[in-house]
N, C-alpha and C positions, 0 to 999 in steps of 0.2 A: 526778466521774470521767469520762474520755473516753467518749462514747457508743459509738463503734466498739468500743473495748476491752470495754466492758460487754456489748455485743451478742455478741461472740465468746465471752466468758466464760459468758454465759447459755446459748448453744447448746452449748458444750462441757460445761457442767455437766449440762444436760438429757440429752445423748446418753450421757454417762458413766453417769448414774444408771440409764437404762433398759437400756443394753446390758450393764451388770453386774448387772442385775436387783435393784438396791437400791431401786428405786421403780417402780411400775407406770406405763405411759405415761399413763393417765388422770389419776392424781394429779400426775405430773410436769408435764403440760401446763398444769395449773392453778396449782400451787404455785410452780414455778421462775420463770415470767415475772412472777408477782405480786411475789415477793421482789425480783427485779432491777428491776422497775418502781419500787419504793420506793427502791432504791439510786440510780435515775436521777433522783430528786427529783420524780416524777410521781404521788405517792400520791393526791393529790386528784383526778387525772384518770383513774385506772385504771378506774373504773366505766364511763364512756362509751367508753373504748377497748375494754373487754371486750365491751360490748353491740354495738359496731360490728363487731367481729370475728365475733361469733356471728351477727349479721344477715347478714353476707356468706356464711357457710357454711350458713345455715338451709335454703335450697332443696336443697342437696346432702344435708343430713341427712334431710330429708323424703323425697327420692328414694330414698336407700339404705334407709330404714325400710320403705317399701312395696315396693321391689324385692326385698328379702330375703323379705318376707312372700309376695309373689306367686310368685316362683320356687320358694320352699320349698313352697308349696301345690301348684304344678304337679308338683314331685317327689313329693309325697305321693300325688297322684292316679295316679301311675304313668305320666305322659306320656313320660318319658325312658327307660322300660324297653326298648322295642323298639330305640331308637337304641343303647343300651349293649349290648344283646344282639348287634346287628349288628357293632358295633365289636369285641366279644370274638371273634366268629367270624373277623373280618378279621385281627386281630393274632395269633391262634393262641397266646395266652399269652406272646408274646415281649416282654419288657420294653423292648427296644430299639425295636421298632416302636411301642409305646405312647408312648415318649418323643419319638421323631421326629414322630409324629402330633400330639403336644401342641404342638410348634412350628408345624407346618403349619396345624392347625386354628385356633390363636390368631391367626396372621398373617392368615388369611382373615376371621375374625370381627372382627378389629381394624379392618377397613376402614371400619367405621361411625364410627370416630373417638372412641368413648366407652369409656373403660377399664372403668368399672363394669359396663356391659352385656357387654363382652367376658369379664370374669371370671365373671359369672353364667352365661353360656351355656356357656363352655368347661368350667368346673368341674362344671356339671350333667352334662355328657357324659363327662368324663374321671375325676373323682374316684371314681366307683364302680369303675372299672378298677383304679386304684391300690389301693383297699381290697381288691378281690377277690383281687389277686395280692400283697398285702402289700408294695407298693413304697414307697420312701422319698418321702414327700409334699413334702419340701424340694426335691426335683428338680422337682416339678410347679410350685410357686410360683416357683422360680427361672426356669424356662423361660417360664412365662406372663408374668411381670413384665418380663423383659428383651425378649421378643418384642413385648409391648405398647409398651415404651419406644421401640423402633425404628419401629413402625407409627404411633406417635403423631406422626411428623414429616410426615404427609400434609397437604396444604394446608388441609383442613378440621379438622385436629387443633388442639388448643389452643395448643401452643408455637409452631408455625409462624405461626399467625394473630396471636399476640401479637407475635412478632418483626417480622412484616411491618407490623403496625399501628404499632409503636413507632418504626420507621425509615421508614415511608411507602414500602414496597416492595411490588410486586405479589406475592402469595403463590405464584402459579405460577412466576414467575421465580425466586423463592427456592427452590422445591422441586425443580425438574427436575435441577439438578446434584447433588442429594443422593442420587439414586436409586442410583448405583453403591455408595456407602457403605452405604446401607440393605441392598442385596442382599448385600454382603460381611458385614454384621452378621448377617443371617439365615443365611447359609452357615456362619458361625462357630457360631451356636446349634445348627444341625443337627449340626455336628461335636461340640459339647458334649453334645448328646443321645445321640450314638453313644458317647461316653466314659462318660456316666452309664449307658447301656444295658449296656455291657460290665461295669461294676461290678455292676450288678444281676444280670446273667447269672451272674457268678462267685459272687455271694452266694446266689442262690436257684435258678439254673438255669431252664430253660423250665418253665412251669407245666403243660404237657401238655394245654392246652385245645385241642380240635379244632373243626372247623367244625360237627360234629354235637352239640357240647355244648349242653345246654339251659340257658337263662338264665331264672330265675324272677322276676328283678326285685327280690328281697329286698335285694340289695346297694344298690339305689338308694333305695327307700322304706323308712324305718324304722318306718312305721306301716301295717301291712297293712290294718287296718280303714278307713283313709282312702283306699284305692285306688278309682278310679272308671274301670274299663276301658271301660265303655259310653260314657263321655264323652270318650274320647281324641281323637276327631276335632274335637270342639268346642274342647277345650283347645288342640290344635295350631293351630287356626284363630285362636284368641284370641292366642296367642303371636306368630304370623306377623303378625297385624293390629297388635299392639303394636309390633313391630320396624319394620314398614312406616311407621307413623305417626311413630315415633321418627326415622327417616331423613328423612321429609318435613318434620319440624319443625312440624307443625300446632299442637301444644300443647306446653307445657313438659314435660320428662321427668318431673318430680315429679308433675304432674297426670295424665299418662298412666299412671304406675305406680299411682296411687291408684284411678283408674277401672278399670284392668285387675284389680286385686286385688278390688275390690268386686264386679265381674261374676263373677269366678272363685268367690268365696264364695257368691253367690246361686245360681249354677247347680249347683256341685258339692256344696255343703253348705247347703241351704236352711233347715235347722233352726238355731235360735239356739244351742242347746247344742253342736252340731257346730262352728259357727263359733267359738265361744269356745274350744273344745278345740284347734282348729287354730292359733288365735292364741297360745294359751298354750304350745303345743308349741315355738314358735319365738321366744317372747318373750325368752329369754336371749340368743340371737344378735343380735336387734334391739337390745336394750339395750346390749350390749357395743360394737356398732359406732357407734350414734348418739351415745352418751355421749362417745365419743372424738372424734367430729366436732365437737361443740359445745365440748369442751375445747380442741381445736386452734384453734377460733375465738378463744379467749382468748389463746392463745400468739401467733397472727398479729396480733391486734388490738393487743396491747401492743408487740410487736416493731416494728410500723409506726407506731403512735400516738406512741411515745416518740421516734421519729426514728432508732432504732438501725439500721434497714435502710439508710437513706440514708447514714448515717455509715459503716457497714461497706463499702458500695459505693465511696464516695470514698476510703476508706483503702486499699483494695486497688489501685485505679487509681493512687493517689498513690505507691505503692512500686515501680511498674514503671519501671526505669531507661530514660532516653532511648535508650540504645543498643539496647534491645530493641523500640523502637517499630515498626520494619518487620516485626516478627514478631507483630504484634498479633492476627492471625487464629488461629494455633495457640495463642497465649497465652489468647485468649478461649475456645477449645475446652477448654483445660485448666482454666480457672477455672469453666467452666459445670458441671463435675462437683460440686465442693464447694458452690458457691453455690446451685445449684438444689436441692441437698440440704438446706442450712441455712435457706434462705428460700423463699418461695412463687414460683411461676412469674411471677405478676403483679409481685411486687417485683423479680425479676431482670430481666425483659424490659422493664418500663416504667420501672424505676428505675436499674438498672445498665447495661443494654445501650446506651442513648443515650450514656452517659459513655464506655463502651468504644469506641463507634463514632466519637465525636468525637476521642478520643485517637488512634485509628487513622487518621483523616482527616489529621491533622498529618503523618503519615509516608507518605501516599499509598495507604493501604489502603482499598479500596472498602467502603462500608457493607454491600453485599450479602455480601461475604466475612465480615465480622464477624457478620452476622445468621446465616449458615449455620453458622459455627463455634460460635455460642452454643447451637445446637440439639444439639450432640454429646453433652451430658451427660444427656440425658433418661433413659436406662436407669438411671443412678445416682439421678436425681431421684425416680423412682418408689419408691425405697427409703425416702424421707424420711417421718418420722412426721407430717409436715404434709400428706401426700397422702391425701385421704379414701378413694380406691379401694384403697389399700394395706391399710387396716383391713378392708375388705370381703373382699379376697383371703385374708388370713390367717385371718379369721373363718370363711369358708366352708370352707376346707381343714382348719381345726383346728390351725393352727401358731402358735406364739408369735412375736410380732413381732420380738423380740430375736434369736431363733434364725434367723429368716428373714434379718434384716439381716446377721448374721455369716456365714451361708452364701452369700448372694447377692452380697455387696459385691465380692468379687474378680471373679467372672464378669461383673458389670455394668461394672466398670472396664475389663475386657478388651474387652467389646463396644464401649464408647465409644472405646477406643484403636484398634480395628480400623476403625471408621467414620471416625475422624479421619485415620488414615494413608491410607485409600483416598480420602477426600475431598480430601486435599492432592494425591494423585497425579492424581485426576480434575479437579483445579483447581476444585473446588467452592468452596474458599477457598485462596489461595496460601500457600505456606510462608513466603514473604518478599515484601514489596511491591516 
């Protein structure tokens, strides 16, 4: 069977099963690619492909494991209680202010370029507010993910760096013309937050929280016995040090998380029994996220190892009529949404982007225009079950992945559309060569 067709069928089968909840993502990520790998005639080579995929995602899995343990431990100690108390006094129980603040806070924290860290920090600060006022947490995951997708276009973000490397373009040159589109995307999300806020106001009204309301912190820490108020300054310094070292890049993020977690345990819970209790308290969250990461490694390993990704890329480029050649930039922006959803960023930017750029060159479209256009689909890309940070996001908030995908897909597409239209107007990439 044609590899491209087989690849499309595999992705379609996988997405159908998990979005209709006929199969859990964990099981589907393992079973579906294995079956289609056999159909591709690669039964003998499936083992090495799976191992290669798992190896590629292993550092991410380790990082997420210890990141969840570390920040969950910080929450248990009561570190974020004062911050949440101040936020509650600032928002006065107004759901619209909370939702707008979610976009603004995420945009600022996202400047570090790491989606997982962004989710951990913002959720630690915001989730207690959503729980306190019984707000719809789908709004939270939608706004955080789409905001992160926009801010991920910074030169030090993964997609822009990949696009620049694939086409040998300076990242700064690639990024600067994207700023108007990014600002328009953020403005759209603030408008979306206002829309969500009006719906929440209509549903629940103002919660009546005033500046004088006392906040006990119980909404943040589920384990009162684990709170360590006397160590709050030490824990705050530990978090700041961790984030500073993360930005400097002195050590790999996975190693930094391991060291930070070990230090936090030794200082806050010196007793072995207490340490075991804290680890056990969050073992369920850790297992759910990390198991999905390694299962995703099997999916990506087979998708790439069988040659399906390359065949899918060439098939799409091959069906573009010559008459549409001068419009390769907006076509690339359109293709970036489904393709970065179905395949990894590495596969798209290093496998498909050079083919699109070469096709565009035949019609006088500059490679810089193709590269910028290829970045427009990132808010949709983050919805993909192949993105590790997505599992972290839904796990920390306590939302089902399929529910998140169904709710956020349309807003993510609209954000991509806004950025694309503004990008064409600002000539980040031309509508026609």
